[in-house]
C-alpha positions in Angstrom: 21.5 -10.0 2.2 20.8 -6.6 3.8 17.8 -5.4 5.3 16.7 -1.6 4.3 14.5 1.2 4.8 12.5 2.8 2.0 10.7 5.9 1.9 8.3 6.8 -0.9 5.9 9.7 -1.5 2.6 9.6 -3.2 0.0 11.9 -4.7 -3.5 11.5 -3.1 -6.4 13.4 -4.6 -9.2 14.4 -2.1 -12.6 15.6 -3.5 -15.1 17.5 -1.5 -12.9 19.3 1.1 -12.3 22.7 2.0 -9.6 22.6 4.5 -6.0 21.6 4.4 -6.2 20.1 7.9 -9.4 17.6 6.5 -7.5 17.1 3.0 -4.7 15.5 5.3 -7.3 13.6 7.5 -8.8 11.7 4.7 -5.7 11.2 2.7 -4.0 9.4 5.4 -7.1 7.5 6.4 -7.9 6.5 2.9 -4.3 5.2 2.4 -4.1 3.5 5.4 -7.5 1.6 4.8 -6.4 0.2 1.3 -3.0 -0.8 3.0 -4.9 -2.6 5.8 -7.2 -4.4 3.6 -3.8 -6.0 1.9 -2.7 -6.8 5.5 0.2 -4.2 4.9 -0.1 -2.3 8.7 4.0 -2.7 8.7 3.7 0.3 6.1 3.9 3.7 7.9 1.7 6.7 6.2 2.0 10.3 6.8 1.9 13.4 5.3 5.1 14.6 3.3 6.8 18.0 3.3 7.5 20.5 0.8 10.2 23.2 1.3 9.4 26.7 0.4 11.2 28.1 -2.5 11.6 31.7 -0.6 12.8 30.6 2.7 13.4 26.8 2.6 11.1 26.1 5.4 9.3 23.0 5.3 5.4 22.9 5.2 3.1 20.1 4.5 2.5 19.0 1.3 -1.1 19.7 0.3 -2.8 22.1 -2.1 -6.5 22.7 -2.1 -8.2 24.5 -5.0 -11.9 24.2 -5.9 -12.9 21.7 -3.1 -10.2 19.1 -4.2 -6.9 18.6 -2.7 -3.5 17.1 -3.9 -2.0 15.6 -0.7 1.8 14.5 -0.8 1.8 11.5 1.3 4.8 9.9 2.5 5.4 6.2 3.3 7.9 4.4 4.7 8.5 0.3 5.0 11.2 -1.9 6.1 12.6 -4.7 3.2 14.3 -7.7 4.7 16.6 -9.8 2.9 17.5 -8.1 -0.4 20.4 -8.3 -2.5 20.9 -4.4 -2.9 19.5 -0.8 -2.6 17.8 -0.7 -5.9 16.2 -4.4 -5.1 14.8 -2.8 -1.7 13.6 0.3 -3.9 11.8 -2.5 -6.2 10.4 -4.5 -3.7 9.0 -1.5 -1.8 7.3 0.0 -5.0 6.0 -3.3 -5.8 4.6 -4.1 -2.3 2.9 -0.6 -2.0 1.8 0.0 -5.6 0.0 -3.3 -5.8 -2.0 -2.2 -2.5 -2.6 1.5 -3.9 -3.3 0.9 -7.7 -3.5 4.2 -9.7 -1.9 6.2 -7.4 1.5 7.8 -8.4 4.4 6.6 -6.1 8.0 7.7 -6.5 11.0 6.5 -4.3 12.1 9.5 -2.4 15.1 7.9 -0.2 16.5 4.2 0.9 18.9 3.5 3.6 20.5 0.1 5.1 19.4 -0.7 8.2 22.6 -1.8 10.5 21.6 -4.8 12.7 24.5 -5.1 15.5 24.6 -8.8 16.6 
C-alpha cells in the first residue's frame, strides 16, 4: 500500500462580481466552506494557473464577463494506503466530488509520497 498526493482542478462559478480578486476570494471561500461542512479541512484550496498562449507565463485562472466569473480552483489532498496511482485518483475524486456536488472536477496530477523510515 502506498500514499499519494492528488491535485485536481475545479470550475467554480461566481455571480455578481466585478473584479478578479473578488471572484477569487468568493470562490475559495465558498469551496472551503462546503469542504469544511464535510470535515474535509485536509483539502488544500487555491486558485489555479493558466498559461498564456503567447508568452507561456502563468496567470490566475479567472474570467469575468457580465458580472459573472468562472474561477479555476486547484485542490490538493493526500490519499493514504491505496493500491495504485489510479486508485488514489479515484479516491480523491470521490471524496472531493461528494462534498462539491455539481462542480466539474478533473484530476490534473498525482504523485507517490515517499515516506522514509
